[in-house]
N, C-alpha and C positions, 0 to 999 in steps of 0.2 A: 482486772477493773472493767466495767462496761458504764456508758451513758444511754440511759435511758429516756426516747423523748416520746410521750405520751400526749396525742392530742384530743381533749373529751368535750363533750358538751358543756355549757356552763351549769345545766341543770344537774349534772351528775358532779360538776367539780367538789364543791364544798363537802360530799360525801366521801370521795376519794380522797381527799387532803387530811381529812378525820382518820379514815383509817391508815394512811400513812404517817401520821402522829401515832396513831395508837400500836401500830407495829415497828417502830423507831425507823422509819424509811425517811432520809431528809429529802425533801423534794422543793424547787424553786417553781412556783406558779405562777406563768406568765400569761397576760391576757391576749387574746386573739382573735383573729374573723375567718370563718370559714366562707369561699369561695361559692362555691355553689348554693345556698340558702343567704348567702352573709349574713349568717349568724353568728351570735357571740359562741368563742370558745375559750378552753383553757388549758395553756400547753404546760406541761408536768416535764421539769429537766431533771434526770434524777442520777446523781453518780452513784453506784453500787458494786459492792463486791460479787465476783463472777457466782459464785454458790448461792447468793441471793436474788438473783436475777430470776429465776421462775417464781419465786413466794411473790414480789411487787407485779410479774404480769397476771399471778393467778388474783391478786386484790384487783389489778385493772379490769380484769375478765369478770370478777365476779361485782362488781360496783357500775359499773358501766354500760348499761344492757341496752341495746337498740328497742327502738320503738316504732310505731308507725304516727304521723302525724299528717294533718292535713295542711297544705300552704296555698294560696292564692299565686296564681302563675299568669301574668300578662298575656292573652293570646287573643288574637283576632278573629271572630268568626266569619267576618267577610271583608275580603283586601279593599274594597269601596267605602269600607268604614273609617275613619281617621281615628277614632277612638280606640281604645283597647278594653277587652272585659275580662276582668279578673276571672279565671276560671280553676276551682278548687282541685288541687289535686294530691294523691296520697303518697307522701314518700316514707322512708324508713331513716330516721333520725336517731342521734345516740351511737352509743358504741365508743369504742375507743380506734386509733389509728397509732400504733405504735411501731416506734423503731428501737432497736438494739445496735449499738456501735462500740467497735472495741476504742478502748482509751490507752494512749499511748505513754500518757504520761497524765499524772491528779497531784496536786499541790493544794495545800490551805497555809494562808497566810494570815 
């Protein structure tokens, strides 16, 4: 048995949840916030049999594609200016960060 933790962008989370349901994979979805963009994420926690881990990873990979997005970053053009001018920067968002961990025990009550 393995524990799969997948952190995905909110934009992908509903589609991924539906994929898990369609493929009979039980997952718990938690709201989370990313540190870099301070944007909403969802963290899926999945307890799954070893032989189905690859299936879950393929679903995540298929559903959570990375994409380019512009974000406004505060950047000062001159040190003598007090205010900060937002400057749009293109960043890659989306995709998924996935951890697969061994499980020592699994109990359902």
